[in-house]
Backbone as CSV, one residue per row, in Angstrom:
resi,resn,N_x,N_y,N_z,CA_x,CA_y,CA_z,C_x,C_y,C_z
1,MET,0.418,-1.130,-0.064,-0.055,-0.079,-0.103,0.659,1.072,0.012
2,LYS,0.362,1.868,-0.633,0.933,3.416,-1.035,0.364,4.349,-0.451
3,TYR,0.699,5.606,0.966,0.127,6.249,1.990,0.484,7.702,0.923
4,VAL,-0.727,8.328,1.000,-0.724,9.476,0.802,-1.193,10.656,1.795
5,TYR,-0.625,11.649,2.442,-0.666,12.110,3.618,-0.837,13.597,3.295
6,ILE,-1.554,14.181,4.928,-1.768,15.508,4.579,-0.950,16.058,6.189
7,LEU,0.204,15.862,5.973,0.424,16.849,8.099,0.484,18.305,7.790
8,GLU,-0.254,18.678,9.361,-0.161,19.352,9.791,0.641,19.926,11.138
9,SER,1.250,21.147,11.021,1.867,21.483,12.735,1.271,21.870,13.483
10,LEU,1.749,21.278,14.753,0.507,21.780,15.718,0.458,23.314,15.968
11,ASP,1.098,24.417,16.158,0.144,25.763,15.290,-0.237,25.852,14.155
12,SER,-0.768,24.758,13.646,-1.696,25.336,12.716,-1.686,25.836,11.341
13,GLU,-0.690,26.379,11.671,-0.148,27.357,10.182,0.645,26.702,9.098
14,HIS,0.912,25.583,9.402,1.846,24.909,7.670,1.345,23.490,7.762
15,PHE,1.527,22.972,6.144,0.469,21.531,6.184,1.848,21.149,4.850
16,TYR,1.930,19.798,4.971,2.669,19.207,4.454,2.171,18.040,3.736
17,VAL,2.411,17.764,2.167,2.234,16.506,1.272,2.671,16.333,1.369
18,GLY,2.790,14.391,1.352,3.689,13.761,1.442,3.390,12.471,0.604
19,ILE,4.147,10.984,0.681,3.986,9.608,0.102,5.175,9.293,0.804
20,THR,3.850,7.473,1.119,5.017,6.418,1.685,4.173,5.506,1.791
21,ASP,5.795,4.701,1.950,5.039,3.011,2.146,3.887,2.612,3.872
22,ASP,5.472,3.563,4.379,4.716,2.998,6.045,4.679,4.735,6.829
23,LEU,3.324,4.636,7.251,2.824,5.637,8.311,3.352,6.615,8.747
24,ARG,3.045,5.381,10.120,3.662,5.530,11.469,5.733,6.345,10.742
25,ALA,5.840,5.025,10.739,7.648,5.081,10.459,8.209,6.591,10.032
26,ARG,7.152,7.504,9.134,7.545,8.691,8.209,7.173,9.885,9.238
27,LEU,6.283,9.881,10.044,5.761,10.309,10.649,6.650,10.751,11.946
28,ALA,7.183,9.510,12.871,8.323,10.197,13.141,9.336,10.448,12.634
29,LYS,9.811,10.219,11.481,10.986,10.871,11.351,10.174,12.445,11.083
30,HIS,9.666,12.951,10.398,9.213,14.244,10.084,9.235,14.760,12.111
31,ASN,8.869,14.285,12.764,8.866,14.670,14.566,10.145,14.460,14.787
32,ALA,11.153,14.257,14.648,12.221,13.992,14.606,13.584,14.720,14.103
33,GLY,12.861,15.786,13.676,13.313,16.537,12.499,14.552,16.363,11.106
34,GLU,13.731,14.303,10.527,15.034,13.602,9.942,14.686,14.346,7.749
35,VAL,13.744,15.016,8.618,12.953,15.992,6.941,13.202,17.624,6.927
36,PRO,14.275,17.694,5.597,14.251,19.000,5.815,13.649,19.689,5.274
37,HIS,12.249,19.335,4.962,11.709,19.870,4.569,10.307,21.055,5.535
38,THR,10.506,19.562,6.735,9.549,20.265,7.742,9.847,20.355,8.996
39,SER,11.357,20.137,8.742,12.496,19.348,9.825,11.854,20.916,11.271
40,LYS,11.395,23.019,10.985,11.607,23.874,11.127,10.097,23.623,11.698
41,TYR,9.546,22.823,11.144,7.726,23.338,11.937,7.060,22.498,12.699
42,GLY,7.787,21.658,12.540,7.234,20.583,14.028,7.069,20.471,14.973
43,PRO,6.330,19.838,16.180,6.144,19.123,15.427,5.203,18.719,14.854
44,TRP,4.403,17.549,14.366,3.206,17.668,13.369,2.585,16.443,13.698
45,ARG,1.620,16.656,13.057,0.339,15.881,13.340,-0.165,14.961,12.256
46,ILE,-1.077,13.612,11.937,-1.242,13.364,10.336,-2.638,14.661,10.500
47,ARG,-3.184,15.034,9.180,-4.921,15.742,8.993,-5.205,14.639,8.983
48,THR,-5.268,14.346,7.509,-5.631,13.011,6.546,-4.612,12.022,5.858
49,TYR,-5.126,10.791,5.594,-4.613,10.169,4.862,-4.875,9.321,4.128
50,PHE,-4.793,8.842,2.965,-5.106,8.267,1.990,-4.392,7.481,1.484
51,ALA,-4.842,5.698,0.772,-4.610,4.771,0.740,-4.840,4.255,-0.870
52,PHE,-3.642,3.754,-1.524,-3.465,3.504,-2.634,-3.383,1.780,-2.562
53,ASP,-4.231,1.369,-3.302,-3.059,0.105,-3.951,-2.513,0.098,-4.953
54,ASP,-2.060,1.399,-5.672,-1.839,1.454,-7.450,-0.578,2.368,-6.572
55,ALA,0.307,2.486,-6.549,1.561,3.502,-6.470,1.956,4.096,-7.644
56,ALA,1.458,4.393,-8.844,1.469,5.039,-9.717,-0.227,5.928,-9.301
57,ARG,-0.963,5.348,-8.929,-2.268,6.483,-9.235,-2.076,7.150,-7.513
58,ALA,-1.656,6.910,-6.482,-0.538,7.623,-4.862,0.310,8.605,-5.415
59,VAL,1.366,8.478,-6.890,2.276,9.365,-6.963,0.804,10.890,-7.671
60,ALA,0.153,10.169,-8.646,-0.890,10.555,-9.117,-1.164,12.005,-8.025
61,PHE,-2.334,11.763,-6.964,-2.627,12.280,-6.289,-2.156,12.626,-5.258
62,GLU,-0.592,12.987,-4.851,-0.065,12.862,-4.639,0.361,15.313,-4.966
63,ARG,0.673,14.287,-6.480,1.227,15.682,-7.685,-0.172,16.426,-7.465
64,TYR,-0.910,16.249,-7.276,-2.337,17.275,-8.124,-2.367,17.340,-6.034
65,LEU,-2.611,17.295,-5.355,-2.641,18.219,-4.191,-1.575,18.970,-3.766
66,LYS,-0.521,19.047,-4.005,0.188,19.644,-4.652,0.425,20.983,-5.746
67,SER,-0.038,21.062,-6.115,-0.640,21.852,-7.202,-1.646,23.157,-6.896
68,GLY,-2.176,23.739,-7.414,-2.276,25.279,-6.689,-3.501,24.602,-6.585
69,SER,-4.675,24.019,-8.058,-6.391,23.197,-7.325,-6.807,22.233,-6.035
70,GLY,-4.870,21.280,-6.521,-5.203,20.742,-5.386,-5.205,21.200,-3.861
71,ARG,-4.575,21.859,-3.629,-4.136,23.201,-2.362,-4.863,23.358,-1.921
72,ALA,-6.264,23.863,-3.187,-7.058,24.708,-2.374,-8.488,24.139,-1.954
73,PHE,-8.510,22.380,-3.551,-9.142,21.377,-2.749,-8.664,20.459,-1.548
74,ALA,-7.339,21.544,-0.850,-7.801,19.984,0.367,-8.081,20.809,1.431
75,LYS,-7.339,22.670,1.013,-8.045,23.551,1.438,-9.374,23.698,2.496
76,LYS,-10.480,23.312,1.290,-11.764,23.530,1.728,-12.003,21.889,2.011
77,HIS,-11.444,20.612,2.038,-11.842,19.610,2.373,-11.453,19.073,2.771
78,PHE,-10.465,19.397,4.133,-9.582,18.501,5.023,-9.619,20.066,6.008
């Protein structure tokens, strides 16, 4: 399974979209400061996630969420 996830910093001002095979381990890396893009805004919590059994669809959805219309969609619905 591939997971596309949206993280929210505990200050609720920053969000991050990513993809992983192991959601718990990836969250632990974000909170340990091991991910350069998120290290200065932690700690993080999972806002929502989506499970895919097709890796190509997961990558396409992650790309969409990182686009302008995808960010607007996520902000409105999550």
